[in-house]
C-alpha positions as CSV (number, residue, x, y, z in Angstrom):
1,M,-7.9,17.2,-16.4
2,D,-9.5,13.8,-16.0
3,G,-8.2,12.2,-12.9
4,S,-10.3,9.1,-13.4
5,Q,-8.4,7.7,-16.4
6,P,-6.7,4.4,-15.4
7,L,-3.0,4.0,-16.2
8,E,-1.9,2.7,-19.5
9,Y,1.4,1.1,-20.3
10,P,2.4,1.6,-24.0
11,W,5.5,-0.7,-23.5
12,P,4.5,-3.6,-21.3
13,E,8.0,-5.1,-21.4
14,P,11.1,-3.2,-20.5
15,P,14.4,-3.3,-22.5
16,E,16.9,-5.9,-21.4
17,F,19.6,-4.6,-19.1
18,G,22.1,-2.7,-21.2
19,R,19.8,-2.4,-24.2
20,A,17.6,0.5,-25.4
21,I,14.1,1.0,-26.8
22,E,13.2,4.2,-28.7
23,I,10.0,5.5,-27.1
24,A,9.8,8.8,-29.0
25,Q,11.9,10.2,-31.8
26,G,15.3,10.8,-30.4
27,I,14.5,9.5,-26.9
28,L,15.9,6.1,-25.8
29,W,14.8,4.1,-22.7
30,I,17.6,2.2,-21.1
31,R,17.4,-0.1,-18.1
32,L,20.3,-0.9,-15.8
33,P,20.5,-3.4,-12.9
34,L,20.5,-2.6,-9.2
35,P,21.7,-5.1,-6.4
36,M,18.5,-4.7,-4.3
37,A,14.8,-5.7,-4.2
38,L,14.0,-2.9,-6.6
39,D,16.4,-4.4,-9.1
40,H,16.6,-1.8,-11.9
41,V,16.8,1.9,-12.7
42,N,15.6,3.6,-15.8
43,I,17.9,5.9,-17.8
44,Y,16.9,8.1,-20.7
45,A,19.2,9.1,-23.5
46,L,18.2,12.1,-25.7
47,D,19.7,12.6,-29.1
48,D,21.3,16.1,-29.4
49,G,22.7,15.5,-32.9
50,D,26.4,15.7,-32.3
51,G,26.1,13.6,-29.1
52,W,23.8,12.5,-26.3
53,T,22.3,13.8,-23.1
54,I,21.5,11.2,-20.5
55,V,19.1,11.6,-17.6
56,D,20.6,9.8,-14.6
57,T,23.4,7.2,-14.8
58,G,22.8,4.0,-12.7
59,M,24.9,2.9,-9.7
60,G,28.7,3.1,-9.8
61,S,30.0,-0.4,-10.3
62,N,32.2,-2.3,-12.7
63,K,29.2,-4.1,-14.0
64,T,27.4,-0.9,-14.8
65,R,30.4,0.7,-16.3
66,G,30.8,-2.3,-18.6
67,L,27.1,-2.1,-19.7
68,W,27.6,1.6,-20.4
69,R,30.6,0.9,-22.7
70,D,28.5,-1.6,-24.6
71,L,25.6,0.8,-24.8
72,M,27.8,3.6,-26.2
73,A,29.2,1.3,-28.9
74,R,26.0,-0.5,-29.8
75,E,23.0,1.6,-28.9
76,L,24.4,5.2,-29.0
77,G,26.3,4.8,-32.2
78,D,29.7,5.7,-30.7
79,R,28.6,9.3,-30.4
80,P,29.7,10.9,-27.2
81,I,27.7,11.4,-24.0
82,K,28.2,15.2,-23.7
83,R,25.9,15.9,-20.8
84,V,24.6,14.1,-17.7
85,I,21.3,15.4,-16.2
86,L,20.7,14.3,-12.6
87,T,17.2,14.2,-11.3
88,H,18.3,13.8,-7.7
89,H,21.1,12.7,-5.5
90,H,20.5,9.0,-4.7
91,P,23.2,6.5,-5.7
92,D,21.2,4.7,-8.3
93,H,20.8,8.0,-10.2
94,V,24.2,9.7,-9.6
95,G,26.5,6.7,-9.3
96,L,28.5,7.3,-12.5
97,A,28.1,11.0,-13.0
98,G,31.7,11.7,-12.0
99,W,32.9,8.8,-14.2
100,F,31.2,10.4,-17.3
101,K,32.9,13.7,-16.4
102,S,36.4,12.3,-15.7
103,E,36.4,9.7,-18.5
104,F,34.4,11.4,-21.3
105,G,34.3,15.1,-20.3
106,A,30.5,15.2,-19.9
107,E,28.9,18.2,-18.3
108,I,27.1,17.6,-15.1
109,W,23.7,19.3,-14.7
110,A,21.9,19.2,-11.3
111,T,20.0,21.2,-8.8
112,R,22.2,22.8,-6.3
113,T,20.9,20.7,-3.4
114,A,21.2,17.4,-5.4
115,W,24.8,18.2,-6.3
116,L,25.7,19.3,-2.7
117,M,24.1,16.3,-1.1
118,A,25.8,13.9,-3.5
119,R,29.2,15.5,-3.1
120,M,28.9,15.8,0.7
121,L,27.8,12.2,1.1
122,T,30.5,10.7,-1.1
123,L,33.1,12.6,1.0
124,D,31.6,11.4,4.3
125,V,33.0,7.9,4.6
126,Q,32.4,6.2,8.0
127,E,33.8,3.0,9.3
128,L,31.2,2.8,12.0
129,P,27.8,4.6,12.5
130,T,28.2,8.0,14.1
131,S,26.8,8.9,17.5
132,E,24.1,11.0,15.8
133,T,23.0,8.0,13.8
134,L,22.9,5.8,16.9
135,E,20.8,8.4,18.7
136,F,18.5,8.7,15.7
137,W,17.9,4.9,15.7
138,R,17.4,4.8,19.4
139,K,14.8,7.6,19.2
140,A,13.0,5.7,16.5
141,G,12.7,2.7,18.8
142,M,15.2,0.3,17.2
143,D,15.4,-2.9,19.2
144,P,18.5,-2.8,21.5
145,K,19.9,-6.0,20.0
146,E,19.5,-4.6,16.5
147,L,21.0,-1.3,17.6
148,D,24.0,-3.0,19.1
149,K,24.6,-5.1,16.0
150,R,24.4,-2.1,13.7
151,A,26.6,-0.1,16.0
152,R,29.5,-2.6,15.4
153,G,29.0,-2.9,11.6
154,K,30.2,-0.8,8.8
155,P,27.3,1.4,7.5
156,F,26.5,2.0,3.9
157,N,28.6,4.8,2.4
158,F,27.8,6.6,-0.8
159,A,31.4,6.2,-1.8
160,D,30.8,2.5,-2.0
161,T,28.6,2.9,-5.1
162,V,29.1,6.5,-6.3
163,H,32.1,7.6,-8.3
164,P,33.7,10.8,-6.9
165,I,31.5,13.8,-7.6
166,P,33.4,16.5,-9.6
167,L,33.9,20.0,-8.2
168,G,31.9,21.9,-10.9
169,F,28.4,21.5,-12.1
170,H,25.7,23.4,-14.1
171,R,22.8,24.4,-11.8
172,M,19.2,23.8,-12.6
173,K,16.3,25.5,-10.8
174,E,12.6,25.9,-10.8
175,G,11.3,27.6,-13.9
176,D,14.4,27.0,-16.0
177,E,14.2,25.8,-19.6
178,I,16.5,23.1,-21.0
179,T,16.9,21.9,-24.6
180,M,17.6,18.2,-25.0
181,G,16.6,15.7,-27.7
182,G,15.6,18.5,-30.0
183,R,12.9,19.6,-27.6
184,I,12.4,22.4,-25.0
185,W,11.6,21.2,-21.5
186,N,10.4,23.2,-18.5
187,I,12.2,22.3,-15.2
188,R,9.8,21.8,-12.3
189,I,11.2,21.0,-8.9
190,G,9.7,18.3,-6.6
191,N,10.6,17.4,-3.0
192,G,10.0,14.7,-0.4
193,H,11.7,11.7,-1.9
194,A,14.8,13.8,-2.3
195,P,15.3,17.6,-1.8
196,E,15.2,19.7,-5.0
197,H,14.2,16.8,-7.2
198,A,14.2,17.9,-10.9
199,T,11.4,16.9,-13.2
200,F,11.2,17.8,-16.9
201,W,8.0,18.7,-18.8
202,C,8.3,18.9,-22.6
203,R,6.8,21.9,-24.2
204,D,6.8,20.4,-27.7
205,D,5.3,16.9,-26.9
206,D,3.3,15.5,-24.1
207,I,6.3,13.9,-22.3
208,V,7.4,14.2,-18.7
209,I,10.7,12.8,-17.3
210,S,9.8,12.4,-13.7
211,G,12.7,10.6,-12.0
212,D,11.5,9.1,-8.7
213,Q,9.1,12.0,-8.0
214,I,6.3,10.2,-9.9
215,I,6.4,6.4,-10.5
216,S,3.6,4.2,-11.8
217,A,3.4,1.2,-9.6
218,I,5.1,2.2,-6.3
219,S,5.2,5.2,-4.1
220,P,8.6,6.8,-3.7
221,N,10.2,6.3,-0.3
222,L,9.8,9.3,2.0
223,G,12.4,9.0,4.7
224,V,13.9,11.0,7.6
225,Y,17.6,10.5,8.4
226,A,20.0,11.5,11.1
227,T,21.3,14.3,8.8
228,E,17.9,16.1,9.4
229,P,16.0,14.3,12.1
230,E,13.2,16.9,12.3
231,A,12.5,17.0,8.6
232,D,9.0,16.7,7.1
233,P,9.4,14.9,3.7
234,V,5.8,13.8,3.7
235,G,4.6,17.4,3.9
236,E,7.1,18.5,1.3
237,W,6.1,15.6,-1.0
238,L,2.4,16.2,-0.7
239,E,2.9,19.9,-1.5
240,A,5.0,19.0,-4.5
241,C,2.4,16.5,-5.8
242,E,-0.4,19.1,-5.5
243,R,1.7,21.7,-7.2
244,L,2.9,19.5,-10.1
245,N,-0.6,18.0,-10.6
246,Q,-1.8,21.4,-12.0
247,Y,0.4,20.7,-15.0
248,S,-0.6,17.1,-15.5
249,K,-2.6,15.8,-18.5
250,S,-4.0,12.4,-19.3
251,T,-2.1,12.5,-22.6
252,H,1.3,12.9,-20.8
253,L,3.7,10.0,-21.4
254,V,5.6,9.7,-18.1
255,L,9.1,8.4,-18.1
256,A,9.9,7.5,-14.5
257,G,13.1,6.4,-12.8
258,H,11.7,2.9,-12.1
259,K,8.9,0.6,-13.4
260,L,7.2,1.3,-16.8
261,P,6.5,4.4,-18.8
262,F,2.8,5.2,-18.5
263,L,-0.2,7.4,-19.5
264,G,-2.8,8.7,-17.1
265,L,-0.8,11.2,-15.0
266,P,-3.7,13.0,-13.3
267,H,-5.1,9.7,-12.1
268,R,-1.7,8.6,-10.8
269,M,-1.2,11.9,-9.0
270,H,-4.6,11.5,-7.3
271,Q,-3.6,8.0,-6.2
272,L,-0.3,9.1,-4.8
273,I,-1.8,12.0,-2.8
274,E,-4.8,10.0,-1.6
275,N,-2.7,7.0,-0.6
276,H,-0.5,9.1,1.7
277,H,-3.5,10.9,3.3
278,L,-5.1,7.5,4.0
279,A,-1.8,6.2,5.5
280,L,-1.6,9.2,7.8
281,D,-5.2,8.6,8.9
282,R,-4.5,5.0,9.6
283,L,-1.4,6.0,11.6
284,V,-3.4,8.5,13.7
285,E,-5.8,5.7,14.6
286,Y,-2.9,3.3,15.3
287,I,-1.2,5.7,17.8
288,K,-4.2,6.4,20.0
289,Q,-2.1,4.4,22.4
290,P,1.5,5.6,22.4
291,K,3.9,3.9,20.0
292,C,7.4,4.4,18.7
293,A,8.3,4.5,15.0
294,T,9.4,0.8,14.8
295,D,6.0,-0.2,16.3
296,C,4.1,1.5,13.4
297,F,5.1,-0.7,10.5
298,P,1.8,-2.6,10.5
299,A,-0.1,0.6,10.0
300,L,2.0,1.8,7.1
301,F,3.0,-1.3,5.2
302,K,0.9,-4.1,3.7
303,R,3.7,-6.7,4.0
304,K,5.9,-8.0,6.7
305,I,9.1,-6.0,7.0
306,G,12.2,-8.2,6.7
307,E,15.8,-7.4,7.4
308,G,16.3,-6.1,3.8
309,E,13.5,-3.6,4.1
310,Y,14.0,-2.7,7.7
311,G,16.1,0.5,7.2
312,L,13.8,2.0,4.6
313,A,10.7,1.1,6.7
314,L,12.2,2.8,9.7
315,V,13.0,6.1,8.0
316,E,9.6,6.2,6.3
317,S,7.8,5.5,9.6
318,V,9.7,8.4,11.3
319,A,8.7,10.6,8.3
320,H,5.0,10.0,8.7
321,L,5.2,10.4,12.5
322,N,7.2,13.6,12.1
323,H,4.5,14.9,9.8
324,L,1.7,14.2,12.3
325,Y,3.8,15.7,15.1
326,L,4.8,18.9,13.1
327,T,1.2,19.4,11.9
328,G,-0.3,19.1,15.4
329,R,-2.0,15.7,15.0
330,A,0.3,13.9,17.4
331,E,2.5,14.6,20.4
332,R,5.7,12.8,21.5
333,V,7.7,12.2,24.6
334,L,11.0,10.3,25.2
335,D,10.5,7.2,27.2
336,E,13.0,5.7,29.7
337,C,14.8,3.8,26.9
338,G,15.4,7.0,24.9
339,A,12.7,6.3,22.2
340,Y,10.1,8.8,21.1
341,Q,6.6,7.6,21.9
342,Y,4.0,9.2,19.7
343,R,0.3,9.6,20.6
344,A,-2.5,11.0,18.6
345,I,-4.0,14.3,19.8
């Protein structure tokens, strides 16, 4: 495998929101809008003859539902969506899975962890942040004024943007095969960005559907949350990258959950792995003097973190510090304000 090949983008322009581009026989690339800085998600529709399989759904909103109704009539030829494949549990990917089930009878296919996480989080509706969340933010070093403001505000709930997740699903796991779009695909499981993240590697053509596990122009967010404050998503993601890289070929066309389809997978895998090792090395240097997670943004991010990025930056900073702590490269102590101070060993 040649890891030196630069990335190539066979389609330099994406489809308009709610339209489709055929990128291989029987495989359509669809793009749907998101109400955030990363303003889109990629969906793939695979032609199964008597209907369609779609990989991911977009966020649950009236706007997205309207776009899907137009897509089904105009781009999918009024043939039914019979199966929804979920790469992972995040709202922009699972938001309308339950809608496709309840409205159209589509089967839901997911890894067990993705389905459990999505269903649990949509049922866990909070009017105010929990005490565990407040403690997590405090230990991360959130400014007391910001902590007080967030403590009195309604937090983001999955149920705000995710249609209720149905009770039943079809489980996917590592090593399974799946037929969609007239092709056989091997299911390989990633981790880090989301637990038990499914990726699909075509046995008949050099095509990979990678979800958010592998993206061309950005690195997936690796975050630690109050649900599992001692997690090590950075370690899990690096392990997954090394493991998946053994299957990568420069001829693979990679269909990711965001940005553009690309060629040059070994090179991109090398970039992703190397970039995170370099970030960890920068962080070790940065915490030679003790610092909390919110102090470490300059070492990890090349831009100033504003209010819109603050939450994702915080969980990613905790993730990298957790990795250093759990691998013995840093120690931590609680200071008098209840924040963890990390210091390089």
